[in-house]
MDAnalysis code that builds the backbone (N, CA, C; Angstrom):
import MDAnalysis as mda
import numpy as np

u = mda.Universe.empty(270, n_residues=90, atom_resindex=np.repeat(np.arange(90), 3), trajectory=True)
u.add_TopologyAttr("name", ["N", "CA", "C"] * 90)
u.add_TopologyAttr("resid", np.arange(1, 91))
u.add_TopologyAttr("resname", ["MET", "TRP", "GLN", "ASN", "ILE", "LEU", "ALA", "SER", "SER", "ILE", "VAL", "MET", "ILE", "VAL", "PHE", "ILE", "PHE", "LEU", "ILE", "VAL", "GLY", "LEU", "TYR", "GLY", "LEU", "LEU", "ASN", "ILE", "ARG", "LYS", "VAL", "LYS", "THR", "LYS", "LYS", "GLN", "TYR", "PHE", "LYS", "GLN", "MET", "HIS", "GLN", "GLU", "LEU", "LYS", "VAL", "GLY", "LYS", "ASN", "VAL", "ILE", "ILE", "SER", "SER", "SER", "LEU", "TYR", "GLY", "THR", "LEU", "THR", "ARG", "VAL", "GLY", "ASP", "GLU", "THR", "VAL", "ASP", "ILE", "LYS", "VAL", "LYS", "SER", "GLY", "ALA", "VAL", "ILE", "GLU", "VAL", "SER", "ARG", "TYR", "ALA", "ILE", "THR", "ALA", "ILE", "ILE"])
u.atoms.positions = np.array([
    [-1.954, -73.834, 9.675],
    [-2.281, -74.749, 10.747],
    [-3.207, -74.088, 11.777],
    [-2.811, -72.898, 12.234],
    [-3.634, -72.226, 13.238],
    [-4.978, -71.811, 12.677],
    [-5.073, -71.634, 11.336],
    [-6.346, -71.272, 10.706],
    [-7.337, -72.424, 10.791],
    [-6.866, -73.650, 10.679],
    [-7.738, -74.821, 10.824],
    [-8.272, -74.939, 12.249],
    [-7.407, -74.671, 13.209],
    [-7.810, -74.731, 14.616],
    [-8.838, -73.638, 14.905],
    [-8.603, -72.449, 14.378],
    [-9.528, -71.341, 14.578],
    [-10.879, -71.636, 13.941],
    [-10.884, -72.162, 12.742],
    [-12.138, -72.482, 12.053],
    [-12.920, -73.556, 12.790],
    [-12.239, -74.599, 13.239],
    [-12.944, -75.670, 13.953],
    [-13.456, -75.177, 15.304],
    [-12.739, -74.265, 15.950],
    [-13.191, -73.696, 17.224],
    [-14.452, -72.861, 17.022],
    [-14.466, -72.077, 15.965],
    [-15.648, -71.252, 15.678],
    [-16.849, -72.141, 15.382],
    [-16.668, -73.186, 14.612],
    [-17.764, -74.113, 14.313],
    [-18.274, -74.764, 15.591],
    [-17.364, -75.160, 16.469],
    [-17.753, -75.794, 17.731],
    [-18.537, -74.821, 18.612],
    [-18.105, -73.576, 18.684],
    [-18.815, -72.571, 19.501],
    [-20.207, -72.313, 18.940],
    [-20.330, -72.191, 17.627],
    [-21.642, -71.988, 16.995],
    [-22.546, -73.186, 17.279],
    [-22.008, -74.388, 17.185],
    [-22.778, -75.606, 17.449],
    [-23.284, -75.630, 18.896],
    [-22.427, -75.251, 19.836],
    [-22.828, -75.220, 21.249],
    [-23.942, -74.194, 21.465],
    [-23.817, -73.009, 20.851],
    [-24.866, -71.992, 20.983],
    [-26.186, -72.466, 20.387],
    [-26.147, -73.184, 19.288],
    [-27.372, -73.717, 18.684],
    [-28.045, -74.729, 19.608],
    [-27.271, -75.604, 20.208],
    [-27.840, -76.604, 21.116],
    [-28.456, -75.929, 22.341],
    [-27.751, -74.968, 22.920],
    [-28.269, -74.254, 24.095],
    [-29.532, -73.480, 23.728],
    [-29.554, -72.848, 22.586],
    [-30.740, -72.109, 22.141],
    [-31.937, -73.015, 21.915],
    [-31.716, -74.151, 21.296],
    [-32.800, -75.109, 21.066],
    [-33.349, -75.637, 22.384],
    [-32.463, -75.967, 23.309],
    [-32.886, -76.435, 24.624],
    [-33.716, -75.356, 25.332],
    [-33.272, -74.118, 25.256],
    [-34.009, -73.017, 25.884],
    [-35.402, -72.860, 25.308],
    [-35.535, -72.914, 23.994],
    [-36.856, -72.788, 23.366],
    [-37.791, -73.910, 23.785],
    [-37.286, -75.137, 23.783],
    [-38.126, -76.267, 24.184],
    [-38.522, -76.178, 25.654],
    [-37.606, -75.736, 26.486],
    [-37.883, -75.618, 27.909],
    [-38.910, -74.519, 28.183],
    [-38.832, -73.405, 27.486],
    [-39.784, -72.312, 27.673],
    [-41.202, -72.762, 27.331],
    [-41.352, -73.521, 26.247],
    [-42.680, -74.012, 25.872],
    [-43.247, -74.939, 26.935],
    [-42.399, -75.813, 27.495],
    [-42.864, -76.748, 28.514],
    [-43.288, -76.008, 29.787],
    [-42.529, -75.009, 30.178],
    [-42.841, -74.227, 31.376],
    [-44.147, -73.456, 31.181],
    [-44.347, -72.879, 30.006],
    [-45.594, -72.163, 29.727],
    [-46.797, -73.085, 29.828],
    [-46.674, -74.284, 29.281],
    [-47.773, -75.243, 29.316],
    [-48.111, -75.625, 30.751],
    [-47.091, -75.926, 31.558],
    [-47.334, -76.294, 32.958],
    [-47.933, -75.131, 33.740],
    [-47.436, -73.932, 33.508],
    [-47.950, -72.759, 34.212],
    [-49.425, -72.548, 33.902],
    [-49.795, -72.692, 32.634],
    [-51.190, -72.538, 32.224],
    [-52.064, -73.625, 32.844],
    [-51.562, -74.878, 32.907],
    [-52.313, -75.983, 33.507],
    [-52.599, -75.706, 34.980],
    [-51.571, -75.306, 35.739],
    [-51.772, -75.071, 37.168],
    [-52.642, -73.842, 37.426],
    [-52.541, -72.826, 36.590],
    [-53.396, -71.646, 36.750],
    [-54.858, -72.031, 36.578],
    [-55.147, -72.807, 35.553],
    [-56.517, -73.255, 35.317],
    [-56.991, -74.170, 36.445],
    [-56.113, -75.072, 36.911],
    [-56.494, -75.997, 37.976],
    [-56.833, -75.241, 39.252],
    [-56.058, -74.217, 39.600],
    [-56.320, -73.469, 40.828],
    [-57.588, -72.631, 40.728],
    [-57.987, -72.257, 39.535],
    [-59.250, -71.543, 39.365],
    [-60.435, -72.484, 39.528],
    [-60.236, -73.777, 39.283],
    [-61.318, -74.752, 39.364],
    [-61.480, -75.365, 40.746],
    [-60.670, -74.962, 41.725],
    [-60.776, -75.518, 43.069],
    [-62.087, -75.091, 43.713],
    [-62.871, -76.080, 44.126],
    [-64.151, -75.827, 44.793],
    [-64.339, -76.855, 45.889],
    [-65.126, -76.494, 46.882],
    [-65.438, -77.413, 47.975],
    [-66.117, -78.654, 47.406],
    [-65.678, -79.828, 47.887],
    [-66.268, -81.092, 47.451],
    [-65.465, -81.806, 46.377],
    [-64.489, -81.132, 45.780],
    [-63.669, -81.774, 44.743],
    [-62.622, -82.664, 45.398],
    [-62.341, -83.807, 44.764],
    [-61.290, -84.708, 45.224],
    [-59.970, -84.269, 44.604],
    [-58.924, -84.217, 45.438],
    [-57.628, -83.722, 44.978],
    [-56.495, -84.628, 45.461],
    [-55.345, -84.438, 44.837],
    [-54.106, -85.065, 45.282],
    [-53.149, -83.934, 45.615],
    [-52.500, -84.029, 46.794],
    [-51.498, -83.021, 47.115],
    [-50.104, -83.610, 46.871],
    [-49.094, -82.770, 46.886],
    [-47.746, -83.158, 46.468],
    [-47.144, -84.293, 47.291],
    [-47.610, -84.530, 48.481],
    [-47.082, -85.633, 49.291],
    [-47.874, -86.915, 49.051],
    [-48.591, -86.988, 47.946],
    [-49.352, -88.169, 47.512],
    [-50.525, -88.496, 48.430],
    [-51.064, -87.497, 49.095],
    [-52.269, -87.695, 49.894],
    [-53.496, -87.381, 49.044],
    [-54.499, -88.230, 49.164],
    [-55.767, -88.020, 48.479],
    [-56.751, -87.470, 49.494],
    [-57.624, -86.576, 49.065],
    [-58.614, -86.042, 49.973],
    [-59.664, -85.231, 49.252],
    [-60.626, -84.730, 50.053],
    [-61.726, -83.927, 49.529],
    [-61.632, -82.525, 50.125],
    [-61.779, -81.522, 49.275],
    [-61.707, -80.145, 49.749],
    [-62.917, -79.816, 50.616],
    [-62.660, -79.248, 51.793],
    [-63.745, -78.819, 52.659],
    [-63.810, -77.300, 52.775],
    [-62.685, -76.625, 52.489],
    [-62.642, -75.160, 52.506],
    [-61.563, -74.709, 51.541],
    [-61.868, -73.678, 50.775],
    [-60.890, -73.110, 49.845],
    [-60.685, -71.647, 50.204],
    [-59.460, -71.311, 50.616],
    [-59.121, -69.933, 50.949],
    [-58.216, -69.336, 49.880],
    [-57.733, -68.123, 50.151],
    [-56.849, -67.454, 49.194],
    [-55.493, -68.140, 49.103],
    [-54.931, -68.530, 50.238],
    [-53.592, -69.141, 50.261],
    [-53.606, -70.595, 50.708],
    [-54.611, -71.001, 51.494],
    [-54.649, -72.368, 52.013],
    [-55.995, -73.020, 51.718],
    [-55.996, -74.341, 51.812],
    [-57.230, -75.115, 51.672],
    [-57.269, -76.144, 52.789],
    [-58.464, -76.559, 53.171],
    [-58.638, -77.651, 54.124],
    [-59.032, -78.885, 53.339],
    [-58.362, -79.994, 53.639],
    [-58.614, -81.248, 52.937],
    [-58.975, -82.316, 53.952],
    [-60.091, -82.992, 53.707],
    [-60.506, -84.101, 54.561],
    [-59.958, -85.378, 53.944],
    [-59.142, -86.110, 54.722],
    [-58.538, -87.350, 54.242],
    [-59.379, -88.537, 54.683],
    [-59.010, -89.739, 54.251],
    [-59.800, -90.949, 54.482],
    [-60.058, -91.222, 55.963],
    [-59.092, -90.920, 56.820],
    [-59.256, -91.192, 58.251],
    [-60.260, -90.247, 58.905],
    [-60.681, -89.220, 58.180],
    [-61.630, -88.248, 58.712],
    [-60.964, -86.978, 59.207],
    [-59.655, -87.001, 59.292],
    [-58.923, -85.817, 59.744],
    [-58.968, -84.736, 58.665],
    [-59.024, -83.486, 59.110],
    [-59.006, -82.353, 58.191],
    [-57.649, -81.668, 58.363],
    [-56.928, -81.534, 57.245],
    [-55.621, -80.905, 57.298],
    [-55.635, -79.626, 56.466],
    [-54.853, -78.662, 56.912],
    [-54.744, -77.398, 56.187],
    [-53.404, -77.389, 55.455],
    [-53.468, -77.170, 54.148],
    [-52.249, -77.124, 53.335],
    [-52.307, -75.907, 52.418],
    [-51.159, -75.570, 51.867],
    [-51.105, -74.496, 50.883],
    [-51.863, -74.937, 49.630],
    [-52.601, -74.051, 49.030],
    [-53.344, -74.421, 47.825],
    [-52.398, -74.762, 46.692],
    [-51.144, -74.331, 46.785],
    [-50.175, -74.608, 45.738],
    [-49.533, -75.995, 45.909],
    [-49.878, -76.707, 46.985],
    [-49.405, -78.084, 47.180],
    [-50.281, -79.056, 46.401],
    [-51.411, -78.607, 45.906],
    [-52.308, -79.485, 45.154],
    [-51.725, -79.707, 43.766],
    [-51.579, -81.004, 43.403],
    [-50.981, -81.326, 42.112],
    [-51.997, -81.759, 41.085],
    [-53.160, -82.234, 41.519],
    [-54.163, -82.675, 40.535],
    [-55.549, -82.694, 41.163],
    [-56.556, -82.463, 40.314],
    [-57.944, -82.637, 40.718],
    [-58.411, -83.941, 40.086],
    [-58.974, -84.790, 40.917],
    [-59.407, -86.106, 40.410],
    [-60.833, -86.017, 39.915],
])
């Protein structure tokens, strides 16, 4: 009786490890892809490009620094944000 319980427990533990391992592999690939996308996007930042920042603001780059960028929004205001707040180049 206890041998059946032990065998089913071992199978269940192996199954759980397989699921966790598969999830980890899929997650690592997704993270690598996103990291590569953002690295390339930040290298392409230039004055005059239209961008979207994480708070859903659209604007045009007026200055690109090492850590921050200036973005001119529709109202004409220029705001300074972290360059890592940019989510997409339009």
